[in-house]
N, C-alpha and C positions, 0 to 999 in steps of 0.2 A: 416689085412690091404689089400685093393684091389690094385693089381698091375696095372700099366698104360696099359699094353696089355689087361688085362681082362676088365678094364673099357672101353677101346676102342671097344672091342668086344661087350660088353653089349650095349653100345651106338649105335653101328651099328645095333644090333638086334632090338632095339627100333625103329630106323628109318625105318627098313624094315617092322616091324609090323604096324607102322603108315601108310606107303604107302599101305600095304595090306588092312587095314581098309578102306582107301579111295577107292581102287579098288572094294572091296566087296560092298560098299554102292552104287557106280555107277552102278555096274553090277546088283544088286538086284533092284534098281530103274528102270533100263531098262527092266528087266523081269516083274516088276509090270505093267509098261505101256503096254508091249506086251500082258500080260494076261488080265488085268482089263480094259484097254482103247481100245486096238486094237483087243481084242478077238482072238489073234493069238500067243499062248504061244510058246516059242522057246526052252524050256527045260522041263523035267518031274518034277512032284511035288517033287519026291525024291531028284533030283539034286538041286532044289530050296531050299529044307529043309536043305541040307548039307551046302550050302553056308550061309544060315541064321544062322545055329548053329555055324559055324566057326566065323562069325561076332560077335555073342553074346559072345562067349568065349573070343575073343580079347577085347571086350568092358568091360567085367568083369575083365580082367587082367589089363586093362588100363582105369579105370573109368574117369580119367581126360580128355580122348578124346571122351567121350560120348557126342553127340549133339542131340538137340531136333528133328532135321530133319533126324535122322538115321532110316532106315527101321525097326529096332528092336523096335522103340518107338510107335508101333501101337497096343500093347496088352492091353492097359488100365492100370489105376493106382488106387491110393487110392480114395475111394468115397468122393465126395464133399458134404458139408453141404447144399448147395443151389447153384442155378445159379445166377451169377452176371448179372446186367443189362449192356447193351452195346448200346450207342447212335450211330446210323449210321452216318458217315460223309456225305454220300449222301443218302437221304431217299430211301427206297425200296418201290416204288410206286406199286399200284395195276392197273390192266388193266380193261378198260370198256369191256362189253360183247356184242356179237352179237349172235342172235339165229336163224336168217333167212337170206336168200339170199338178201332180200331187205335191211336189216340192214347193211350188208357188202357193198352193192352198195352205201348206204348213207354215210358210212365211207369213201369210196374211193372218193365220190363227195366232202365231206368236206375237205379231204386232198388236192385234186386238186384245190379247191377253195382257200384254205389257202395258197397254193403255187403260185396261179395265173397262173396255167397251162392251156393252151388252150385246147379246145375240140379236142378230137382225139389223144391227147398226153397221153401215159400211164406212170404211176408211177412205179418205180422199188421197189418191196417189198422183204424183207427177210422173209422167212416162216419157221416155226418149229412146232413140235407137242407140245401140252400143257400137260406137265407131271402132273400126279395125285400124287404129293408128297409134300415135304416141302421146301419152298424157304430158301436159306442159303446164307450168305455172308462170303467170305474167304479173309482175309487180309494178304497180303504178303509184307514184308519189306526187302529190299535187297535180294529178291528172296526166303525168308524163311517164311513159314506159322507161323504167330504170334497170330492170333485170328480168331475164327469162331463164327458167331452169327446168331440166327434165325431171321426171318423177324419181328416177334412181331407185333406191331401196325404200322409198316412202318418207324417210327421215332426211336423207341427203341426196341431192341430184347434181347435175353438171350445169355450169353457166353457159348457156347457148344464146346469150343476148344478141351478139353480133349477127348470128344466123337468123334469129327470129325477126329482127328488124327488116329483113328482106322479104318477109311474107306479107303481101299487100293487103290481105284480109284482116290483118292485126293492126289496130290503130296505134300510132305512135303517141297520140294524145287523145284523151277521152273527149267525146263529142257532147259535152254538157257544161253548163255554167256552174252548177252547184254539184260538187263531187267530194267524196271522202278524202281525208288527208292521205290515207293509204288504202289501196284496193288491190287485192291479190286475186286475179281472175284465173280460174282453172278451166282447161279445155283440152281439145285433141288436135294435134297436127296430123294431117293425112295427105294423100295424093289421090286426086280423083282419077277414075279409070281412063278417061280421055287423055289427061295429062300424062298418065303412066304410059299409055301406048305411044304418045309422041316422044317421050323420053327414051323409051327402048328403041324407037325408030332412029333417033339421033345417035344412040349408042351403037347401033348396028352400022350406021353409015360411017362412024368413026373407027369401026373395027374393035370396039371396046366391049367389055363384059355386059350382058343383059341382066336386068334385075328380075328376080323370080316373081314378085308380086308388088302391088302398090304399097303395102306396108313396109316391105324391105327397102323399097325405093325411097319412101319418106324418111325412114330411119337413117339410111345412108346419106341422104341429102341434109338432114338436120344436124348430123354429127360430123360435118365437114369442118376441118380446122381452117379452111379457106372459105370465108363467107361468100366470096364471089361465085363459088360453085353452087352454093345454096341458092343464091340470087338467080342463077341461070335456070333453075328448076321450078316448076309450078307447084308449090305447096299450098295447101288450104288449111283453114283453122275454123273450128266451131267451139264456142264457149258453152259450158254447161254448169258452172258453179263458181263459188268463191272460196278463198282461204282466209287469210288475215284481212280484217277490215278495221281501220281506225277512222272513226266517223263522229267527231265531237259535235258536229252540227246536226247529226241524225238525218242526213239527206238520202241515205241509202237504206231502204226498207228491207229487212230480212224476215218479214212475217211469214213468208212461204217460199218454197222453191220456185213456184210459177212466177211470183213477183220478182224474185232475184233475176230470173232469166229475162223477164220483160224489161227490167232496167238495163241489163247488159246489152240488150238489143238497142235500147235508146242511147246508150253510150257509144254505139258504133261497132258492136261485135256481131258477127254472124252467129245465129243460133239455129238449131234444127229441132223444133217441137211441133209436129203436126197435130198432136192431141195434148193440149196444155195439162189437163187433169182428168182423171178417171175415177169413178167411185166403185169400190167393191172388187172382189177377186175375179168375178165373171168378166168384168170389163177389161181386166188385165189380160186374161187369156184370149179374149177376142182381139185386143190390140196386138198381142204376140202373133196370132194366126194371120191377121191382116198384113202385118209388117213382113212376115215370112213370105207371103205370096208376092208382095211388092219388092222384095229384096233385090232381085235382079234388075229391076227398072231404076233403082237409085243410081246416082252418078258416082257413088263411092261404095267401098266394101263395108259391111257391118257383120258382126258375128253374134248378134242377139239384140235384146232390148233391156232397158233398165227401168226398175220401178223404185220410186222414192216416196216415202210419206211426205205429203206436201207441206203440212203445217210444221214449221220449225220448232215451235214450242213442244209439239209431240215428239219431234226428233230428239230433243234434249231429254225428255222423259225416258225414251227408249235407250239412248246412249250407245255404247260400243261393246263389242266382244272381241278380244284379241286385237287384230289390226283391221277389223271391218265394222262398219256401222250396223246396228240392229234394224235400222229403219230403211235400209235399201238392199236390193238384190239384183243381180244380173241374170236374166233368163236367156240362156245360151241356145242357139240353134243346134240341131243335131250335127254331130261331126260328119264330115263328108267321107264316104268310103268307096273303095273300088277293089276289084279283084285282079291279081297278077300272079306270076310264078316266082318261086324262090330259086334263084340260080345257084346260090351258094350261101353259106353262113360262115363268117370269120369273126375275129374279135378286134376291138378297138381299145387301145390303152389310153385312159384319160390322164389329166394333169396330176391327179392325186394317186394314180396307180390302179384305179378301178378298171377292171377288164370287162368290157360289155360286148355280148354277142350282137352282131349286126347282120341282118338279112340283106343280101345283095339281090335286087329284084329286076325282073324284066321291066323296062320303063313303062310307067303308067301315069296318066294325068289325074291328079286328085285335087279338087278345089282350085283348078287353074294353074297348078304347079306340077311339073313332071317329077315324079318320085322314083328314085333308083335304089335308095337305101332306107331301111326302117329298123328302129331299135327293137331288140328282143329283151332288153333290160338285164336279165341275169340267167344263169343256167336253170334255176328252178322254174322261171317263167317259160323257158323253151320247153322244158319237160311237161309243165302243166298244160300248155297250149298244144303240146305234141306237134311242134312245127318241125318239118323235115326238109332237107334239101331236095328240091323237085316238086314240092307241094304247090297247089294253088291256094293262095291265102287272101284274106280280106285285109286291106290296108286302110287305116283311118288317119285323117289329118284334120285337126280343128284349129283354125286360126293360124298362129305362128308356131304351134306346138310341133315338136319333132315327130314325123310320121312313125306310127307303130303298127306292128302286125297284131290284128285282133284275134284271128283264128285261122285254122287250116280248114279247107273244104275237103273232108275225108272222102266224099264220094268221088272226087277227082284225083285222089292220090295215086301216083304211078307205082308200079310194082318195084321199081328200082330206087324209090325214095330212100335217102340216107339219113340216119340219126346223127345229130350234132354231138360232138364230144369236146368239152372244154379243154384247150391245150394245157399242158403241164408247165410249159416255159413261155416267157414273154416273147412275142414276135419282134419286139423292138430291141431288146437287150440280152435275151437269152437267160434272164434270171428266173428262178422258180416262181410259179403262180400259186398262191396259197389262198385258202378260204378258211377263215377262223370259225370256230364253233359259234353258232348263234347269229352269224352274219349271212346275208343273202348274196353279198358281192364278193367276187374273187378279186385278188389284187396281185399286181407285180411287186416282188420284193426288192426290185433293183434300186428304188429310191433315187439318189442323186446321180447314179450312173446310167439311168434309163433315159434315153432321148425324149421319150414322150412325157416324162415327168420333170425334165431339166428346168424349164422355166419356173415351175412352181417351187422346185427345190432351191433354186438360186434366190428367188424372192424371199423364201424363208431364211436361207443362209445369211442374207444381207440385212435382215430385219433388225429393228432396234434392240430387241431382247436377245438377239443372237450375236452376229459379228458387228452389228451396228455400223454399217457402211452408209454414212450420210450422203444423200443425193443420188444413190443408186436405186431409182424407182422402177416400178413394174414395166413402164413403157421402154425405158432404156435397156433393161434386161432382155425384154422380148426382142428388141432390135439387135442386140449383140448376139443372141442365140440364132436369130434368123439369118444373119450374115456370116455365121460360122466362127465368130471370134471366141466363143466359149462353148466347151463341150463337157467340162466338169468344173466344180467350184474352184479348184486350184488354178484354173485358167484366168480367174479374176486377177491373180497376183502376177500374171505374166503381161498384163495389158500395159501399153505405153501411153503417154499423153497424146502422141500423134495418132494412135489407133482410135482413141476416144474422140479426138477432135475431128476425125474423118467420118464419124457417124452423122446421120441426118439430124438437123436441128441441134447440133452440139457445138457451141461456140468454144473458142480456145480457152477462155477463162473458166467456163463450166467444166471443160475437160480437165483442166488443172485441179479444180476443186474436187472432182470425183476421184482423180488419181491420188490426191493427197488423202482423201478419206479412206481409200483402199489401203494405203500405206499405214495410216493410223490404226486401222483395224487389225493389223498384224499382231499387235500386243493385246491380248485378251485374257479371259479367265478360263479355267478348265470347265466350269459349269456352262458358260456361254458357248464354248466350242462343242461340247456334247450336245447341247440343245440345237445348235446350228446345223449339225449333221443330219437332222431330220429323221432320226430313228423312229419308226412307227411306235406310237403309244408313249414315247418319251417326251413329255412336256417340260416346261421350264422348272417346275418343282421337282420332278423326278431327276432331271439333269443335275440340279443342285444336290440332291440326296446322293446320287452316284459319285459326284465329285467329292463330297464330304466323307463318304464311306471308304472310297478306294484311294483317294489322294492323287493318283496319276492316271493318265490316259492308258498307259500300258496295262495297268491293273484292271481297268474297266474292260479293255479289249480281251484280256485273258480270263475274265470271270466266267465260270461255268454255271449251269442251271442251278446246281445245289447252292453255290455261293450266292447267286442273285436272289434266291428264294428267301434268304435270311435278311435281305435289305428291306428297310421300312418303305412302304408304299410300292414295292415291286412284287406284283403277283405273278402267277404262271404265264399269263399272256404277254405281259411286258418282258419278263425274263426270256421267253422264247424269241420275242422280237429282237432283243439286244443280241442274243447269241447268234441268231440267223444273220443279222446285219454284219457282224464281224467275221462270220464264216466265209463271206465273199471277199476274196483276195483283192478285188478291185477297190473296195472301200479302204482297205489297208494301204493300197497304193496312193489313194487320194491324200491320206494323212501323211504319208512319206513325202509326197510332193509339196504339201503345205509347209512342212518343216524345212525342206530344202529351199523354199522360196522366202523363208524368213518369218513365217507365222510362229508365234510362241505364246505360251500361256503359263500362268502361275500354278504350280502344283499345290495341292492343299495338304498341309501337315495333318496327318491323322493322329490325333492325340486324345487323351482322355478328356471328356467333356467337363469344362469348368462351369460350375453352377453360377447362374445370374438370377436376378429377380424375375426374368422372363423365360427361364429354362422350362421347356415343355408347357408353356402357357399359350393359349389361343388369344390372339390380339386382332382387333379390327380397327382400321384407319378410316376416318370419315372427315369430310370438310377439307379446307385449305389450311395447311400448317404455316406458321409465320416465316420460318427460315428453311425448312426442309421440303424437298419435293417428295411426292408419294413414293417413288421408287427408292429414293435415298433413305427415307424412313423405314421402308420395308426391309431394305438390305441390312440396316443397323439392327433391327429387331431379330431378323433371321440369324445374324451373326451371334446374337445373344441367346440363341436357342429357342426362339419363339416360332410358333406357326402363325403366319399372317393369313387370316381368312377374309372372305369377301362379304360375309353377312353375319349378323348378330343372332346368336341362339343361346340356349341355356348353358351350352358348353363354353361360351366365350368368357375369358377371364378379365380382359381389359379392353376398353375402347379408348383410342386416342382421338380426341375431337379437336378440330380446327374451326376456322370461320365457315359459316354457312353449312354446318353439320345439319343433316336433315333427319330422315326417318330412322336411320341407324342409331342416332343418338337417342331419339325418342324411345325406340325399342329397348335400348340398353337401360334407360331409366326405368322403364316398365318392369324389366326383368331383374333389376337391382344389380346390374353389372357395374364394376368399378370403372369410372370415367376419369380420365386425366387429360391435361393439355400437353403440348410439346415440351414445355419447360420441365414438367414433372417427369415425363418420359426420359428426357436427357439426364435428369438428376439420377434416376434409377439406373441409367446406363453409365453413370459416373463420367458424363461428358461435359458437365457444367463446372 
């Protein structure tokens, strides 16, 4: 039995250890800022390691005191199965680009005009370099980093929190006593040139693939499912703005961009602003030219500079256009160009069937990357630029953009230079290549039987509005195609649980769930099946029309152009696409195999249309209905002969409104359109 004195002594030791842990964390965080943010280390690496190891030992002894913001939590953890999606509270907008002095002057004129500034009065701009890295959003709640997400499409990104925690220049806790409840910091993750060279040296010693440039290396490192790999690479971060800010105590001033950046530096973030603010367009041009001259001396890659109206009140007045702010612009450096020889021109078939001419080049280094291929976009571009096999051409590469052929050097054209001719059949599957009137792009007509389009076709085939195979996501489809399990859609129904369980990161239970979903999808509707086949130009609505008009798949397959031209919503282009699809015997073979494997669908009885209150009426759904899902309500209305539209217009007959109905309801009321709720709709459908 423990004596009171011994207990008291032990309790005292625990208190001392807890205080020591707090001091070690504060000291290590300060050293991290000195080293990674200020580039001015105050202790040696050996001294830092000793403090770090002491903290690790104490946290091992007292695991209950381990916190997510401890400096020891930067080493990476258990690999993730995938990245979760994150919806940005404030969208991460892109910037408009300027490539000339004239475009910058025009931007300044638009700003001054938008603000009503008199001639001769200069606008104050905040300026910064445009990093060649990856935009990232860091969310801090009560000062602690809780989530990090990539930019993605601007609205939704990927959760890379585990990887971002390993980047030592990013604080896990804000270095200030008074902080906003929520602070979303925006910035760029990149890899410095010296760190990039060291990484490639390590890759070479391991006999592994080298990275093309620092940006690719940073992107590949940040998007590792195993955060321990990210931790082993030297990524850097620079903050340049904020997103969502919840600040009830008003401790974070947003009066100007310069002030925001200053506070981010005080909070422990690295920032890079050699010139905080500049007045007038002439100062912007001077900053651009000076930065361009110093570009190669910087420790990291940049591809331009950024100008932002400094005053945030003025930013609000200027607002946004499309997905870009009117108050900011990126002034890009000229694209880097070199000359080389076109060895050949062949075509590349994309995931959607687009056939793109590609120039095969004599290797040439452009912007630090060896280029051997360059896009020629389409046949019209090849003809317009008059690029021939054997020509000397100028190749351009800007940032991470795919290299392109700018022009041929006619003075150097050899007498045996050959003109490129677009092939008539797909090199991947042998299907005809067609180019529709009014389109610049030629396409392979192979669809789901073309290997180049297979992944995209399968993703569509399995999607919710098609065969609705739950759990069969894009990554799993890509993996099954890559290992050769699937060559056509019918192969999905040949899969066994054992084959699914043998795939990477696929547990037995997950395999059973996917297998069960595939079996469930065998029972479908004719409209879903037609849509799932991915016939070009045949969307969900057209598939329903075809099913309702013809009743059976055989009838759809045997319909000729004259028949199809009489079908509502089927024009000449769609009719040609349908006939061409079924003219390929391989598509018919896929259907035959699907039937043999147990896939079946309900044929539609083609009968005279029975009139209902919704027959031939245009209906719009808005808000959340009490009992029906949006798709369920849409199906009921379509069965009753209605056309369900996505927007309200003068042609709208009814609007069905639920909870949180917004602008569509307001517009309906303005136009005098009849508005009803779910109960009234069901009564009209005689379902109550």
